C-alpha positions as CSV (number, residue, x, y, z in Angstrom):
1,M,55.6,227.6,66.0
2,T,58.2,228.7,68.5
3,G,62.4,228.2,68.2
4,Q,61.8,229.1,64.5
5,P,64.1,229.3,62.9
6,I,66.2,226.7,64.1
7,V,63.4,224.2,65.1
8,N,63.2,223.5,60.6
9,F,66.9,223.8,60.6
10,K,66.2,220.8,62.7
11,L,64.1,218.9,61.3
12,E,65.4,219.3,58.0
13,H,69.2,218.6,58.4
14,S,68.5,215.8,60.7
15,P,65.8,214.1,59.4
16,K,66.5,210.9,60.7
17,T,66.7,212.1,65.1
18,S,64.7,214.5,64.4
19,R,61.1,215.4,64.5
20,L,57.9,217.5,66.4
21,I,56.1,216.8,68.9
22,D,53.2,218.4,70.8
23,K,53.0,219.8,74.3
24,E,51.3,217.1,75.5
25,E,54.0,214.3,74.0
26,A,56.7,216.5,75.4
27,L,55.8,216.3,78.8
28,T,55.1,212.7,78.7
29,I,58.7,211.9,77.8
30,L,60.2,214.1,80.8
31,E,57.3,212.1,83.3
32,E,58.8,209.0,81.8
33,E,62.5,209.9,81.6
34,H,62.6,211.0,85.5
35,R,60.8,207.9,86.8
36,R,63.9,206.7,84.9
37,G,66.2,208.4,87.4
38,H,67.3,210.5,84.1
39,I,68.0,214.3,84.7
40,H,66.7,217.1,82.4
41,S,68.7,219.4,82.0
42,A,68.3,222.6,78.9
43,W,70.5,223.5,77.0
44,F,71.1,227.1,75.7
45,K,73.3,228.2,72.4
46,D,73.6,232.3,72.3
47,V,74.5,232.1,68.7
48,L,71.2,230.6,68.0
49,L,69.2,233.5,69.1
50,D,69.5,232.6,73.1
51,R,67.2,230.0,72.6
52,F,67.2,226.2,73.3
53,V,69.0,224.0,71.6
54,A,68.0,220.7,73.3
55,I,66.4,219.3,76.3
56,C,68.3,216.7,77.6
57,N,67.1,213.8,79.9
58,C,70.9,212.4,80.7
59,C,71.7,209.2,83.1
60,K,74.4,209.2,85.0
61,C,76.2,206.5,82.9
62,C,76.5,208.1,79.8
63,C,76.0,212.4,79.9
64,A,79.2,214.3,79.8
65,G,77.7,216.6,81.3
66,I,77.4,214.9,84.7
67,E,81.1,213.5,84.5
68,A,82.4,216.7,83.6
69,M,80.7,218.1,86.9
70,V,81.8,214.4,89.0
71,K,85.2,213.5,87.8
72,Y,86.6,216.6,87.0
73,D,85.4,219.2,89.1
74,S,83.8,221.0,86.4
75,S,80.5,223.9,87.1
76,I,78.7,222.7,83.1
77,M,75.6,222.7,84.4
78,A,73.7,225.4,87.2
79,S,71.9,224.2,90.5
80,S,67.6,223.8,89.5
81,G,67.7,226.8,92.7
82,Y,66.4,223.9,94.8
83,V,68.2,221.3,97.1
84,S,67.7,218.0,98.3
85,Q,66.1,217.9,102.1
86,I,66.1,214.1,103.8
87,N,62.9,213.0,106.4
88,E,65.8,211.5,109.5
89,E,62.2,209.8,110.7
90,L,61.6,208.4,107.0
91,C,65.4,207.6,106.3
92,T,66.2,204.4,105.7
93,A,70.0,204.5,105.3
94,C,69.2,201.9,102.5
95,E,71.5,203.6,99.7
96,T,68.7,203.7,97.2
97,C,69.6,207.2,97.4
98,A,73.3,208.0,97.1
99,E,73.1,204.9,94.4
100,A,70.3,206.9,92.2
101,C,72.0,210.7,92.7
102,P,74.0,212.0,89.5
103,F,76.4,214.0,91.4
104,S,77.3,211.9,94.3
105,A,75.9,214.9,96.2
106,I,74.5,212.3,98.9
107,S,76.2,209.5,101.1
108,I,75.5,207.5,104.1
109,N,77.0,207.7,107.2
110,R,76.3,205.9,110.8
111,G,73.2,204.7,109.3
112,K,71.6,208.1,107.9
113,A,71.9,210.0,104.6
114,T,73.1,212.8,104.1
115,I,73.1,215.4,101.5
116,D,76.5,217.7,99.9
117,W,74.8,221.2,99.5
118,V,77.8,221.8,97.2
119,K,77.5,219.1,95.1
120,C,73.5,218.6,95.1
121,L,71.4,220.7,91.9
122,G,68.4,220.1,93.2
123,C,67.6,217.2,90.4
124,G,65.3,215.6,91.8
125,V,66.2,212.3,90.6
126,C,66.4,211.0,94.4
127,T,62.6,212.2,95.5
128,T,61.4,209.5,92.8
129,Q,64.1,206.8,93.2
130,Y,63.5,206.1,97.4
131,P,60.1,204.4,97.9
132,M,59.2,205.5,101.2
133,G,59.3,209.7,100.6
134,A,62.6,210.5,102.7
135,I,63.6,212.8,100.3
136,S,62.3,216.0,98.7
137,L,63.2,219.6,97.1
138,I,63.0,222.8,98.9
139,R,63.7,225.8,97.7
140,D,67.0,227.2,98.0
141,E,68.1,230.8,97.6
142,K,71.5,230.4,98.0
143,K,71.3,228.3,94.8
144,G,70.0,230.9,92.9
145,I,66.7,231.2,90.9
146,P,65.0,228.5,89.3
147,M,64.4,228.9,85.7
148,D,60.9,229.5,84.3
149,V,60.9,227.3,81.2
150,R,57.2,229.2,80.8
151,M,58.5,232.7,80.6
152,L,61.3,231.8,78.1
153,S,58.8,230.3,76.0
154,E,56.5,233.2,76.3
155,S,59.1,235.7,75.5
156,Q,60.0,234.3,72.1
């Protein structure tokens, strides 16, 4: 089983709040959370054998990591390696994307949505919250190399 010995420790010490799930259920949970407008973040701890501690599905209203980024300009989270891009022909400046963005990286100015490159972490929440398809994620090498979760899991 991947993630040992941390998995057994968590199951033993937190039986009311933890359970084993298979890959299919994990992917379903991630997809459902993304549709809700939540971002996914992977948390590691070097004292736990450099392994995942958790995959969080955070909403902007109660996540301490997002709050630290937005309110206190603390770089607690890393970029995905992508950045949002607006298709100006499809954008109606409805503000849906700006309201959905957990990092306040999108604003509406003079009838156009604009992305603050520095604030955008490429979480993709804006791409699914706007029904017209006016926002997409593009790979941006200046934002870093995307984390390959499959590669990390295979190396353990």
